[in-house]
N, C-alpha and C positions, 0 to 999 in steps of 0.2 A: 310312276315306279313303280315296280314288283320287288317290295321287300322280300329276302332272304334272311339265314339267318346271319348269314356275314354282315349285313348290313344291322343290324341289332344289336351285334358285338360292336360293329363302329359308332355307332350312334352312344352307347352306352359306355365307351370311352371316349367320344366327345364331351359327354356330360359330366364325365371326371374332370376331364385338363377344364373345362368349362367350370370347374368349380376352385380348382386348386389356382388356375393359372398357370401352370408348370406343367411339365411332361414328366419331369422326374418325380416332384410330388403326386400327380396322378398313379403312375404307372407302380410306384408303392401302395397306392389303394386297392389299383384292380388285378395287381400281381403279376405284371405286365414290362417290359423295360420302357425305358427312353426311346428308343429307336424303332421300336414294334409299333408305339404309340403312336408315332410319328408313320410311321410307313401305311399305320389305318388310314390316318387321316387324310394324305394323300391321296387315298383311294376312294375316302366317303368323298371327297370336294370332288375328284373325277367325275366319278359317277352320278353327283348332284349337280355338276355345270357351276357350281359358288364354293370363291374362297367363302372358310369359316372362321378362320384365324388369322391374326396378323402374328407371324415370326420375326423375332428379334433376338441377336448374342442374349440379351437383358429384361426380354416379356415376352408374355403369351397374352396376346388382348383377343376378345371377339370382334367381328367386323359387322355388320348389321347384319346382314343376313345369318352369321352366327346369333346374334342375338334374339333373332326371330326364332330362329332354329330351338334353342333351347327353352326358350318359354313356349314355343308348341309343344315338346315333346319332353319333358320334363313332368309334368306333372301326371303323365301317363308313365314311363317307367315308377314314378314314387308310388301311385299305384297298385305297380306289381308287386313292388316290394311288401307293399301295408297288406296284399293278398298272402304274399307267401308266408309272413312273417303271423299271420290270423292262424296258419296250419300247426304254429306250434300250443298253441292249446291241446291237439290230440295228438301231441308227442311224449312220452313216458317222460325224454331228457330234452328237455330244449335247448334249440341249438340258435344260432347266430354270433355276430361279429360289432363289440360294442365300439367306436373311437370315440375318445375323450379328451381335450383340452383343457387341463388341468394347471393352479398354480401347485408353484412349490409346496407351500405348508400343506396344500389339500393331498396331494402325492404322498408326505410325509405322513402328516396326522391323523388321512382319514383313508386314503386307497389301501397305504401299506398295511395298514394291519386288516383291514376288510378282504382284500383279493386272494390271499392265501383260501379261504375258508369258501369263500363263494364259488374259486375255480375247480372247489373240492366241491360242491354242493352241485354242482352244474358244469360238468364239466367237457360238455358238446358247445360251449359259450365263450367265445373270442373275445381278448381284453385289447385294446390297443389305446397307450396311453401316451402324451403328447405333452408334456413338460414345460410350460412357460409363463415367464412373469408378464409376458406383453398382452396387452387388450389385441383380444383377436376375436376376428368375429367365426364362430364357430358354425356356419352354415361354409362360407368361404374358404375354409382349412377343409371341411370335407369332414366336419366331426359329426357324432350323431349329440353332443350335451359338453356343456364345458362346468366347471367348477370354481366358483371364482367366492368370496367372501359378498354376503348381501347387499353390499351397499354400493356394488360394482356391478352388479349384474345388471347388462343392458336392460332396456324400456321394452322394448319389441316381445321380447322372449317369457317364455313360462317360466317360474321360476318355484324350488321347492327347497325346505331348507330342511340341511343333513346333519345339522350340530347345533349343540348351544351356543350362545355366545361369547364369546373367548378374554380373557384377560391377557392382556397385555405389560409386559415388566421391563424393568432397565435390570441391567445383568453387569457385573464384573468381575474379574478375577479377585480373590482376595490380598495377593501382589500390588494390584490395581491400588485399589484402596487404602493402602499401607504405604503407597508413595506418592499417592496425589490429593488423599480425602477422599470420605464420601457422602455427597451429596444430599443435603436432607431437602430442600426446595426444588423442584424440577428447574429454576432461573439460578442454584450451581450449576446447571452441568455447561453453561457458556463458559465457564474456566475450564473443561475438562474435557479432553480427545475424546469424542463420541464414533461411533460407526455410523456415518450418513447412507441413508438407504434411497435408493431410486426405484421409484414406481414405475409399473408395465406401461405406459404415456411417457417417461423419461423424466417425470417431473421430481422432485425430492419430498422426500416426507417428513414432514414436522414434527416430532413426538406428541402423544394425544397424550396428557394428565386431565384426573378427574378428584375433586375431592367436596366432597359438599356441594355446593353451589360453585365453586369452582371448577373451571375448566382452561385450560391450556394447552399452546401448539407451539411447542418450539422447535424452530430452524437451530440446530444445537451445529455446535463447530464439530471439528476434524476433519485429519488428511486424509480418510480411504473411503471412497464411496462405492457402493456394492448392490447386489440386486438379490444376493444368495444368503438367507438365515444358517444351512450349513457353513459356511466361511465365516460368518457372522459369530456363530456360538465357539471357533475353534479363534478367533484372534482375542476373541474376548478370554477364555481359557487361557490364553498363552499371556494375557496384561498389556495387549497392543489398547487397547479402548472399551468405551462404556456400551452395549448391543442392548438395540430393544427388540423384543421378541414374543413371541406367543408365550404365555407361561410355561404351556404341556410341552413346548421343547428345551427350556432351558431346566427343567425339572428335576431332568435324570445328573446335567451337572451339578446342581444345586444340593444333591443329596450326595455325592462323590466331593464334597466343599470347595470343588473346581471351579464355581461363580459362589456369586454371593450377590439376592435381590436387594438393590437396593429403594428408597421413595418408594416401600410396600404402599402406603397411607394416601397415595396421590394413584396408584393401578388401573387404568383405561380399561374397561370393558368394549369391545367393538365386535360387530356381527357374526355370526357365525357363518358359517360354510352353506351355500346354496347353490344347488346345480341346476340349471335351465338350458332351456333347449325351446324351438319356433312350434310356435302355440300353431301354425297351419298344418303339424305333421302328427298321424296317430304315433303314441307313443310305443317305439318297439318292445315285444315280449323282452327282451333281454335287459333293454335298459330300465323297464320297471322292477323286474328281479332283482338287476343291480340295488337299484335306490331302495329297494324293500330289504332287503342286505343289510345294505348300511345305517337302514334307520333304526336293526332290529326287528325287521317285519318280514313273514313268508306270506305274497299273495299266491300262493298257489292252493 
C-alpha cells in the first residue's frame, strides 16, 4: 500500500481512538469532530480492506487487526512526537501541549497557584487539565501525566514528588460544636454526624488519626457521602457535619472563624502530591518545564 498524507492523518486519528475508546474524547484530543473521525476511519478500513474497530452505541473496541496495527505503528508515531519535541531545545519560547489528569485537591492546591505564572513564563505551551478523583489509566485516557497522592500512584509508572507530605484535619463550624459538643478522641466521632468521603475506586475512606505510637482508622458515621472537598468545606461551614480535609484547604475558613479544627493532637500526615507518567516515553519538554516550575526550579 502506497502511503500518502491522508493515510498518515488517518493513522494518527486511529491511534487517538484506540487510546480513548471513544470517538468524542479522541476528537477533543485531535481537534476533529466525532463524525469526521468516523468518516476517516471508515475510509481507512476500506483502503486497508480490514475492520479495525468494533463500534456499538455504547462502546468502541479494537478488532484483532486493529490491535495489531496499533502495536505496529504507535511506537513510530511516538518517535516522531519525541523528535519534534526535541526541537524545543532550539526555541526561544518552548511550545507544546500538556494533558494532565489530576485529583481535585491537586487542581486546587497545586495547579491553581502555579499555572498563572507558568503560562506567563511559557506562553506557547498549552495545558489541558482533566480533574477527576476516580482511578484513571492516564495512558488510556490520552494524558501525558497524572497527579495523585504518593501512596496511590500506580506501581508501573515513573513518579516524581511535587509537594511535601500533608497534614489532614477534622474540622467543623463553631455552631456545630456548640450544639453537639467537641470530640476529644477519634472514637468520639462515632456519636457525631460526619461527612463520609468516597475514594476514586468507590470505596469509603476511613478517617486516619495518629498520636505517638497510636494509629486509628475510623469509619465515621454520617448522612452524607461525597467525593468533593469544596462541597465538604461548604457543608461543614454551614454546620451540617464535621469534615476531614487537607489542612491547607481548611485554614482560610479557620482564620475567618467559619471553621474550627478539632482533635489537633491526633492530626495525621499523609503523602504529598506526586506526578507520574509512563517510563517508556521520553519526558516531553513542556511537561518537564511544568514539573520544574511547580517544584520551584527552572531547567532552561
